C-alpha positions in Angstrom: 97.8 103.2 80.0 97.1 99.5 80.2 94.6 98.0 81.6 96.0 95.5 84.3 93.5 92.4 83.8 94.6 89.9 87.0 97.5 90.4 89.6 99.9 88.2 87.0 99.6 91.2 84.9 100.2 94.1 87.8 103.8 91.7 89.2 104.3 91.9 85.2 104.5 95.8 85.2 106.0 95.2 88.7 109.3 93.7 87.4 109.4 95.8 84.1 109.6 99.0 86.0 111.8 97.8 88.6 114.1 96.7 86.5 114.3 99.8 83.8 115.9 101.5 87.5 119.3 102.1 88.1 120.3 102.9 91.8 123.1 103.9 91.0 121.5 106.6 88.4 121.8 110.2 89.6 118.3 111.8 91.3 116.6 114.8 92.4 113.9 114.4 94.4 112.3 118.3 94.7 109.7 118.5 97.8 106.4 120.0 95.8 103.8 119.8 98.8 102.2 122.5 100.2 104.8 124.1 102.3 107.1 123.7 99.6 105.5 125.0 96.7 104.5 128.2 99.0 108.0 129.3 99.0 109.0 128.4 95.3 109.4 124.6 94.9 107.4 125.1 91.2 110.2 127.2 89.8 113.0 125.5 91.9 111.4 122.8 89.7 111.7 124.5 86.4 114.5 126.1 86.9 116.4 122.4 87.6 114.5 121.4 84.2 116.5 124.4 82.6 119.5 124.2 84.0 119.6 120.4 83.8 119.1 121.0 80.0 121.3 123.5 79.6 123.9 121.0 80.8 123.3 118.3 78.8 122.1 116.3 82.0 118.4 115.7 81.2 119.3 112.8 80.8 121.6 111.5 83.2 119.6 113.5 85.7 116.3 112.4 87.0 114.3 115.6 88.1 111.6 113.9 90.6 108.4 115.9 91.8 107.6 114.8 95.6 105.1 115.3 98.2 105.5 116.6 101.4 108.7 115.4 103.1 108.3 116.4 106.8 110.5 119.5 107.3 108.4 122.2 106.1 110.2 125.3 107.9 113.0 124.2 106.2 111.6 124.7 102.2 112.3 124.6 99.7 113.4 121.5 100.2 115.2 118.5 97.7 117.0 115.2 98.1 120.2 114.3 96.0 120.3 110.4 95.1 122.1 108.5 95.8 123.9 110.4 97.9 121.1 111.6 99.7 122.6 115.3 100.5 119.8 117.1 101.4 119.7 120.8 101.1 117.3 123.3 102.6 115.7 126.4 101.6 117.3 126.1 98.1 116.2 128.9 95.8 116.0 129.1 92.0 119.1 131.0 92.1 121.2 128.8 93.1 120.2 125.5 91.0 123.6 126.2 88.0 125.7 126.3 91.5 124.0 122.9 92.6 124.8 122.0 89.2 128.3 122.5 88.4 129.5 121.6 92.0 127.1 118.9 93.6 125.7 117.3 90.5 129.0 117.7 88.0 132.1 118.3 90.9 131.0 115.5 93.8 131.0 119.1 96.2 128.7 119.8 99.0 127.8 122.9 99.3 128.1 123.5 103.0 125.6 126.9 103.1 122.9 124.8 102.0 122.9 121.8 104.4 120.8 121.5 107.5 122.7 123.5 110.5 122.1 122.3 114.8 120.9 125.3 115.7 123.4 126.5 118.6 122.5 129.5 121.2 124.1 132.4 121.5 124.3 135.4 123.6 121.3 136.9 124.1 119.2 133.8 122.6 120.1 134.8 119.9 120.9 131.0 117.3 123.9 130.5 115.6 124.8 128.0 113.1 126.1 124.5 114.5 127.5 121.7 113.1 126.2 120.9 109.8 124.6 117.5 108.9 125.0 116.3 105.1 122.4 113.2 104.8 119.0 113.3 105.1 119.2 110.5 107.6 122.1 112.0 110.1 119.5 114.9 110.5 117.9 114.9 114.2 114.6 115.7 112.7 114.4 111.8 110.9 117.0 110.4 112.6 115.0 109.5 115.0 111.4 109.0 113.5 109.9 105.5 112.3 108.5 106.4 108.8 106.2 104.0 107.6 103.7 106.0 106.2 105.3 108.6 105.3 108.4 107.1 104.0 108.0 107.3 100.2 106.8 110.8 100.4 110.4 112.4 99.2 111.0 109.6 97.3 107.7 109.1 94.5 105.7 111.1 92.2 102.3 111.0 93.2 101.1 111.7 89.8 102.3 109.0 88.5 101.3 105.1 89.7 104.0 103.8 87.9 106.6 104.6 90.7 104.0 103.5 93.2 103.3 100.4 91.5 107.7 100.1 91.8 107.6 100.3 95.4 105.6 97.5 96.3 101.8 99.8 95.6 99.1 97.3 94.9 100.7 94.2 96.3 98.6 94.5 99.3 95.4 94.7 97.1 96.2 91.7 94.4 97.3 89.6 97.9 94.3 89.9 99.4 92.3 89.3 96.3 93.7 86.6 95.6 94.1 84.3 98.4 92.4 85.4 101.0 88.4 85.6 101.5 87.2 88.7 104.0 87.1 87.0 107.2 91.1 86.7 107.2 91.8 89.8 105.8 89.6 91.3 108.5 91.0 89.3 111.0 94.6 90.0 110.6 93.6 94.0 110.8 91.8 93.3 114.2 95.2 90.8 115.2 97.2 93.9 114.1 95.9 96.0 116.8 95.5 99.1 114.5 93.0 101.8 115.8 91.4 104.8 114.3 93.9 107.7 113.9 91.2 110.3 113.2 90.9 110.7 117.2 88.7 107.8 118.5 91.6 105.3 118.3 88.4 102.9 117.6 90.1 99.0 116.7 89.6 99.4 112.6 89.0 95.6 112.8 86.1 95.5 115.1 84.9 97.9 112.7 85.0 96.5 109.9 83.6 93.2 111.1 80.4 95.2 112.5 80.1 96.5 109.4 80.6 93.3 107.3 77.9 91.0 109.6 75.0 94.5 109.3 72.3 93.9 108.3 71.1 96.0 105.0 72.8 96.9 101.3 74.8 98.4 100.0 77.9 99.2 102.1 79.9 102.6 102.3 83.5 102.9 102.8 84.6 106.0 104.0 87.9 107.9 104.1 88.1 111.0 106.4 90.2 113.7 105.1 88.4 117.1 106.3 91.2 117.6 109.3 90.1 120.6 111.1 92.8 121.7 113.7 94.6 124.7 113.6 98.3 123.7 112.3 97.7 120.0 111.5 98.4 118.7 108.3 99.1 115.0 108.1 96.1 113.9 106.7 97.0 116.0 103.5 100.4 115.7 103.0 99.7 112.3 103.1 97.0 112.8 100.3 99.6 115.5 98.7 102.6 112.7 98.8 101.1 108.9 98.4 97.4 109.1 97.7 97.7 105.8 96.2 98.0 104.2 99.8 95.1 105.7 100.8 93.1 104.0 97.6 94.9 100.6 98.2 93.6 100.5 102.3 90.4 101.5 101.2 90.4 99.2 97.9 90.9 96.3 100.7 88.7 97.5 103.3 85.9 97.5 100.6 87.1 93.9 100.2 86.5 93.0 103.9 83.8 94.6 104.4 81.5 93.5 101.0 81.3 97.4 100.0 81.5 98.4 96.1 81.0 102.8 97.0 83.7 104.8 99.3 84.0 108.2 99.3 86.4 110.5 100.2 85.6 113.1 102.3 87.7 116.1 102.1 89.0 119.4 104.1 87.2 122.5 101.5 91.2 123.9 101.8 92.8 121.3 100.5 92.8 121.9 96.6 96.4 119.9 96.2 95.3 117.2 98.2 92.1 117.0 95.7 93.8 117.1 92.7 96.5 114.6 93.0 93.6 112.8 94.8 91.8 112.9 91.6 95.1 112.4 89.2 95.4 108.7 91.0 91.8 107.6 91.7 91.7 108.3 87.3 95.1 106.4 86.5 93.8 104.1 89.2 91.0 103.4 87.4 92.4 103.4 84.4 94.7 100.5 85.2 92.0 98.3 86.1 92.1 98.7 90.0 89.0 101.0 90.7 86.0 100.2 88.9 84.8 96.6 87.5 86.4 93.2 88.1 89.8 94.7 89.7 92.7 92.4 89.0 90.1 89.5 87.3 88.4 89.2 90.8 85.1 89.9 90.0 85.0 92.9 92.8 83.7 96.3 92.2 84.9 99.3 93.8 84.4 103.1 92.9 85.8 106.0 94.8 84.4 109.4 95.0 85.6 112.8 96.3 83.4 115.2 98.4 84.7 118.2 99.5 83.9 119.4 102.9 82.1 123.0 103.6 84.4 124.4 105.9 83.0 123.2 109.0 85.1 121.7 111.7 82.3 119.6 112.8 81.9 117.8 109.9 84.8 116.0 111.4 82.3 114.2 113.4 81.4 111.2 111.7 77.8 111.2 111.9 78.3 115.0 110.9 80.2 114.2 107.7 78.0 112.2 106.3 75.4 114.6 107.0 77.2 116.8 104.7 77.3 114.3 101.4 74.4 114.0 101.8 74.2 117.3 101.2 72.5 118.0 104.4 73.4 120.1 107.5 76.5 119.4 108.5 75.3 118.8 111.9 76.3 115.2 114.3 73.1 113.0 115.6 72.8 111.3 118.6 74.8 108.1 118.9 72.1 105.7 120.3 72.0 104.6 116.7 76.3 103.5 115.3 77.1 104.5 112.3 78.7 100.6 111.5 74.4 99.4 111.7 73.5 102.8 110.0 75.8 105.8 108.9 75.2 107.3 105.0 72.0 106.9 103.5 70.8 105.2 106.8 73.8 102.0 105.5 76.2 100.0 107.1 78.9 102.6 107.3 82.9 102.3 108.0 84.5 105.6 108.2 88.6 105.9 108.8 91.0 108.7 108.9 93.8 109.3 106.3 95.9 107.7 108.2 94.6 105.3 109.0 93.6 103.8 105.7 97.3 104.5 104.6 98.8 101.5 107.3 96.6 98.7 105.9 98.2 97.9 102.7 101.0 98.1 105.2 100.2 95.3 107.3 98.7 92.7 104.7 101.9 92.9 103.1 104.4 93.3 106.4 101.4 90.5 108.6 100.2 91.1 111.9 102.8 90.1 114.1 105.6 92.6 112.4 102.9 95.8 113.1 102.1 94.6 116.6 106.3 95.0 117.6 105.5 98.5 117.1 104.3 100.6 119.8 102.7 99.4 123.5 100.4 97.2 125.1 99.1 93.7 124.3 96.0 93.1 121.8 96.6 89.6 121.9 93.6 89.1 123.6 91.6 92.7 123.4 92.2 94.9 120.8 91.8 97.8 122.9 94.8 96.9 125.3 97.4 98.8 123.3 98.6 101.2 120.2 100.5 100.1 117.8 102.4 100.7 114.5 103.4 104.1 114.1 101.7 108.4 114.9 102.5 110.9 112.7 102.3 114.7 114.4 102.6 117.6 113.4 105.2 119.1 115.6 105.4 123.0 116.2 105.4 126.2 118.4 107.9 126.8 120.5 110.5 123.8 119.2 113.6 124.0 116.9 112.6 121.3 114.4 108.6 122.1 113.2 107.2 120.2 110.5 105.5 116.7 110.0 107.3 113.9 112.1 106.3 109.7 112.6 107.1 108.3 115.3 106.7 104.8 116.7 104.1 104.9 119.5 105.4 104.6 123.1 107.9 107.5 122.7 108.4 109.8 125.5 107.0 113.6 124.9 109.8 114.7 126.3 112.0 113.0 123.2 109.5 113.8 120.5 110.3 117.6 121.9 114.2 117.1 122.5 114.8 114.4 119.5 112.9 114.5 117.0 111.9 118.7 117.8 115.6 120.0 118.2 114.4 121.2 121.9 112.8 124.0 122.5 113.7 127.0 120.6 116.3 129.8 122.1 117.3 128.0 124.4 114.2 128.2 126.5 113.1 125.6 128.8 109.5 123.3 127.8 106.5 123.9 130.0 103.7 122.0 128.6 102.6 119.9 125.0 99.4 120.6 123.8 98.2 117.0 122.5 94.6 115.9 120.8 94.3 119.2 118.9 92.0 122.0 119.5 89.9 119.6 122.1 92.9 118.1 123.5 94.7 118.5 126.8 97.3 120.4 128.2 100.3 118.1 129.7 103.0 120.1 131.8 106.8 119.1 131.5 107.0 117.2 134.7 104.7 114.9 132.4 106.4 114.8 129.5 108.5 111.4 130.1 104.7 110.2 129.5 104.6 107.9 126.4 102.6 108.6 123.8 99.7 106.6 123.4 95.8 106.7 123.2 95.0 105.4 126.6 97.9 107.0 128.6 97.4 110.6 126.9 93.8 110.0 127.6 94.6 109.6 131.8 96.7 112.7 131.5 93.7 114.7 131.1 94.1 114.9 126.8 94.3 113.1 123.8 95.6 111.5 120.9 93.2 113.7 118.8 94.3 113.0 114.7 97.6 114.5 115.0 98.7 117.8 116.4 101.0 118.6 119.4 102.3 121.5 120.4 105.1 123.1 122.3 105.4 125.6 124.9 107.8 127.4 126.4 108.0 129.7 129.6 106.7 132.5 128.1 103.4 130.8 126.9 100.7 131.1 128.9 98.5 128.5 130.0 95.4 131.2 130.3 95.3 132.7 127.3 96.0 129.1 125.7 92.7 127.8 127.0 91.3 131.1 126.0 91.9 130.1 122.2 91.4 126.8 121.9 87.8 127.7 123.7 87.3 130.9 121.4 87.9 128.3 118.2 85.4 125.5 119.8 83.0 128.0 120.4 83.0 129.6 116.8 83.2 126.1 115.0 79.9 124.9 117.3 77.5 124.0 115.5 75.1 125.2 118.0 72.5 122.7 117.9 73.7 121.5 121.8 72.4 124.5 124.4 75.1 122.9 126.0 77.8 123.6 124.0 77.1 126.3 122.1 76.4 128.4 125.4 78.7 126.7 127.6 81.4 127.2 125.4 80.3 130.9 124.7 80.3 131.4 128.4 83.7 129.9 129.2 85.2 132.1 126.9 84.1 135.2 128.3 85.4 134.1 131.7 88.8 133.7 130.0 87.9 136.6 128.6 87.9 138.4 131.5 90.6 136.8 133.6 93.1 138.0 131.1 92.4 141.1 131.2 92.7 141.5 134.8 89.0 141.5 135.8 88.9 137.1 137.3 87.5 136.6 140.8 88.5 133.4 142.0 84.5 132.2 142.3 85.4 131.8 138.3 87.4 129.0 138.7 84.3 127.4 140.3 82.1 128.7 137.7 84.3 126.9 135.1 84.6 124.0 135.9 81.2 123.3 136.8 79.9 124.6 133.3 82.9 122.2 131.4 81.6 119.2 133.9 78.0 120.2 132.3 79.1 121.3 128.2 81.2 117.9 129.2 78.3 115.3 130.1 76.1 117.0 128.0 76.4 117.7 124.4 75.7 115.4 121.5 79.1 114.9 119.7 82.8 114.7 120.4 83.5 118.5 120.1 81.2 119.2 122.6 82.0 116.1 125.1 86.1 117.0 124.8 85.8 120.7 124.4 86.6 121.3 128.3 89.7 119.4 127.6 92.2 122.7 126.8 90.3 124.7 130.3 90.5 121.7 132.5 93.7 120.3 132.1 95.4 124.1 132.4 93.2 124.2 136.1 94.7 121.2 137.5 98.2 121.4 136.2 98.3 125.4 136.0 96.2 126.3 138.5 99.2 129.0 139.7 98.9 131.0 137.1 95.1 131.5 137.0 95.4 132.7 140.8 98.0 134.9 139.8 95.8 136.8 136.9 92.9 136.9 139.1 94.8 137.5 142.8 97.9 139.5 141.8 96.8 140.8 138.5 100.1 139.6 136.8 100.6 137.3 133.8 103.7 135.0 134.8 103.6 133.7 130.8 103.8 137.8 130.1 100.9 137.1 127.0 97.7 138.9 128.5 98.4 142.2 127.6 96.4 144.1 129.9 98.7 143.0 132.9 102.0 143.2 131.3 104.2 146.6 132.1 107.5 147.2 129.9 110.7 148.7 130.7 113.9 149.3 128.9 117.1 148.4 131.8 120.3 150.8 132.3 122.7 148.4 132.4 121.9 145.6 130.0 120.6 148.4 127.0 123.3 149.7 124.6 121.4 151.0 122.3 121.9 148.4 119.3 118.4 150.8 118.1 116.6 146.8 117.5 113.8 148.0 119.6 113.1 151.8 117.9 111.4 150.2 114.9 108.1 149.9 117.4 105.3 149.9 115.0 103.6 152.7 117.5 106.2 155.0 117.5 106.7 154.3 121.8 110.3 153.9 121.9 113.5 156.6 121.7 116.4 156.8 122.1 120.2 157.7 120.6 122.3 154.9 118.8 124.8 153.4 122.4 122.3 154.7 124.8 119.4 154.0 127.2 116.3 154.1 125.5 113.2 155.2 126.8 109.5 154.1 126.7 107.2 156.1 126.6 103.9 154.8 128.5 101.2 156.6 126.9 102.0 155.4 123.4 102.5 151.9 124.8 99.8 149.5 123.0 102.0 146.4 125.2 102.6 144.7 122.2 105.5 142.8 122.9 107.9 143.9 119.6 110.5 145.1 121.9 110.7 142.6 124.6 110.9 140.2 121.1 113.6 141.8 119.2 115.7 142.4 122.2 118.7 140.5 121.9 120.4 141.4 125.6 117.9 140.7 127.8 117.5 144.5 128.2 113.5 144.8 128.3 112.1 144.1 131.4 108.6 142.6 131.3 106.2 142.9 134.5 
């Protein structure tokens, strides 16, 4: 690759790349994010390469390997442009048909289209109305994909694709026309707050690091998302790593840093692979290293792979890990902006935060503040601006990665983007903020999604985990699950966190087994407050959120477990009894596949559960389509 000596060379290359593009040319974009790769995306890509060659179309049809499109449960998926036809659950065996009917014949294959879920008898989901174009699918239609917009369009291993989409234009603008103070001022006025969980105003942090005494100054990208089911940062790095690199470059110029790190979760090999490629290509093009675009600015990025510890998502523990020390947090009486990595001024933002920066520089602070809630004119803490990426999972029809404007209500997010609660169930609660977040009841789901409103409700934004729960969810069990996760992930440095979480989990375990007492609720609340007040880092100080929020909003469920020895969510095995009802049971035989052989019966006759063999696994209840299994 030819090195870009200055801004003019970058713009010349961009013009050349754009001139080579034909918007009318047929293109097949195949998702090759981790989810779709696991669903056979690699074989699908190979099948298209072979099939197009056999049909003599390899020069007429452009095949693009992209990052995650977001609709992960529908993988492997692809989009045919310029028509924007969206096909889901595609297999290599279907490639010849797609080439013949759609690419050559212009015919849409109905069975490969997304279909609206339609609830039939016994909560059975049927195939409803189909959507042909990607933008018509409710999952995409109600999003505002600023950060994820290029994920389904560019090849993350080709820097040319990013440059052709105006990539690195924000960097060129900053290095040529702005001074560091002006850049910091623009980011501050935009109201950008950290997307890693804390919500600290990015511009305020940048200014603190710039003004802090000491050299060198460091820039770090936190890509160590350890929340169960969360994959926002991973997908950005896999699908558009250059947006993060460009954001870090702009930040380094504003802060006065020449050395940066990307701290990546160890379980993200594909993200690391594509990030390494992107860094190498940026260096070859003169966008990293010495004298970037002829400006004299010097900046390098190194990748540091985490060791799998959830606590290393905390800033001081992360920095200790980079230094080769045990990943434990330290007291915050000295801020990392002043004494962070190697005791030098350090700016830490997460992947999504860095990816927002080029957009703000290109579009302007006023444009950015037009999206979201609140007023940041005189107070950078005064609102929640821009969009937020969420990992939408749980009892919802459309699961995956979504990006919505700040201020959208939780109910709109679940109903419009998520397509409503799965199998015609009733929304019970939404858990936001990852393991340390809270559970917000359905009655409060008209709450706008922003930093402050979620905190007021007893939860938090966190990095973006969002779990939808229906009436079949036990809230005591939910609190137990997250408490157990945090118990295991506690570094053990604080006795309050280490021992407090252990005791909280033990009490919750007793309650779900029907051995709880009413006095346990007072003990749990007292323990939770102690862990919150006395723990050293955010893991401990927020660890009680799942417990406290569920006791606050679902206290009746705790009392049912304790007083009535009953689980309203029908989850806690020790408190359940299964019975097959004579009327609804038509002897279909679905439940006869019981894992322990506890069910017997003849075809079209009432089936029976042998209580002596039943292990209360709930299999019969889950597979019955006729509501013939009663759970008490």
